C-alpha positions as CSV (number, residue, x, y, z in Angstrom):
1,M,157.6,70.7,140.5
2,G,160.0,68.7,138.4
3,G,160.0,65.2,140.0
4,D,161.4,63.5,143.0
5,A,164.9,64.8,142.6
6,K,163.7,68.4,142.6
7,V,161.6,67.9,145.7
8,R,164.6,66.3,147.5
9,A,166.8,69.2,146.3
10,L,164.3,71.7,147.6
11,V,164.1,70.1,151.0
12,D,167.9,69.6,151.3
13,R,168.5,73.2,150.4
14,F,165.8,74.4,152.9
15,Y,167.5,72.5,155.8
16,D,171.0,73.5,154.6
17,L,170.0,77.1,154.7
18,M,168.4,76.7,158.1
19,D,171.8,75.4,159.4
20,L,173.9,78.1,157.6
21,E,172.0,81.4,157.7
22,P,172.0,83.4,161.0
23,S,168.6,84.9,160.0
24,Y,167.0,81.5,160.6
25,K,168.5,81.1,164.1
26,E,165.3,80.7,166.0
27,L,163.8,78.3,163.5
28,R,167.0,76.2,163.6
29,Q,166.9,76.1,167.4
30,A,163.4,74.8,167.4
31,H,164.5,71.7,165.5
32,G,166.9,70.3,168.0
33,T,170.4,69.0,167.5
34,S,169.8,67.0,164.3
35,L,167.9,67.9,161.2
36,S,167.9,64.4,159.6
37,D,164.4,63.3,160.8
38,A,162.8,66.6,160.0
39,R,164.5,66.6,156.6
40,D,163.1,63.2,155.7
41,K,159.7,63.9,157.1
42,L,159.4,67.2,155.1
43,Y,160.5,65.4,151.9
44,W,158.0,62.6,152.5
45,F,155.2,65.0,153.2
46,L,156.0,67.3,150.2
47,S,156.3,64.3,147.9
48,G,152.6,63.5,148.4
49,W,151.4,67.1,148.9
50,L,152.9,68.1,145.5
51,G,151.2,65.2,143.7
52,G,153.9,62.4,143.9
53,P,153.9,59.3,146.0
54,D,152.2,59.7,149.4
55,L,155.4,58.6,151.3
56,Y,154.5,60.3,154.6
57,V,151.0,58.9,154.7
58,E,152.3,55.4,153.9
59,Q,154.6,55.6,156.9
60,F,152.7,57.6,159.5
61,G,149.1,58.0,158.4
62,H,147.3,61.3,158.0
63,P,149.8,64.2,158.5
64,R,147.7,66.0,161.2
65,L,150.2,68.9,160.8
66,R,148.8,71.2,163.4
67,A,148.6,68.4,166.0
68,R,152.1,67.1,165.3
69,H,153.5,70.6,165.7
70,L,151.7,71.6,168.9
71,P,154.6,70.6,171.2
72,F,156.7,73.3,169.5
73,S,156.4,77.0,170.1
74,I,155.4,78.5,166.7
75,G,154.8,82.2,166.6
76,I,155.0,84.9,164.0
77,L,158.8,84.9,164.1
78,E,159.1,81.1,163.5
79,R,156.4,81.3,160.8
80,D,158.2,84.1,159.0
81,Q,161.6,82.4,159.3
82,W,160.2,79.1,157.9
83,L,158.6,80.9,155.0
84,A,161.7,83.0,154.2
85,C,163.9,79.9,154.4
86,M,161.6,78.0,152.1
87,F,161.2,80.9,149.6
88,Q,165.0,81.3,149.5
89,A,165.4,77.5,148.9
90,M,162.8,77.7,146.1
91,Q,164.7,80.5,144.4
92,E,168.1,78.7,144.8
93,V,166.9,75.4,143.3
94,E,165.1,77.3,140.6
95,V,161.5,76.3,141.1
96,D,159.5,77.7,138.2
97,P,158.5,81.2,139.2
98,V,154.8,80.7,138.4
99,L,154.7,77.5,140.6
100,A,156.8,79.3,143.3
101,E,154.2,82.0,143.5
102,R,151.4,79.5,143.9
103,L,153.4,77.6,146.5
104,E,154.2,80.7,148.4
105,K,150.5,81.4,149.0
106,S,149.9,77.8,150.0
107,F,152.9,77.7,152.3
108,F,151.9,80.9,153.9
109,Q,148.4,79.7,154.7
110,T,149.7,76.5,156.1
111,A,152.5,78.1,158.1
112,D,150.1,80.7,159.5
113,W,147.6,78.0,160.5
114,M,150.4,76.2,162.4
115,R,151.0,79.1,164.8
116,N,150.2,78.3,168.4
117,Q,151.8,81.4,170.0
118,G,150.6,84.9,169.7
119,V,147.5,83.7,167.9
């Protein structure tokens, strides 16, 4: 991925885009008034998931992604907005295209698995 700074840049751009782009409106609304907790948790999670320090696991234990997201309504619209926002962030922070393609597949599988509406 390019190290810790690149992971942080990706996460920051992802949440900045979520706040700025009207096309991510429903996704942004699902995150409440502040993005700071979500921003940190995604950074900590991706750090370990991408092969760096397991920051999320050190603080919270096993991610249990689906269980932790069950309180939120996640349908096809939210999944697609999350993916579009992440793909845009990857392009803007210039993630290597070969890696980005692999990540897009993994992100899609995970995001689709998180759906709990319209399943």
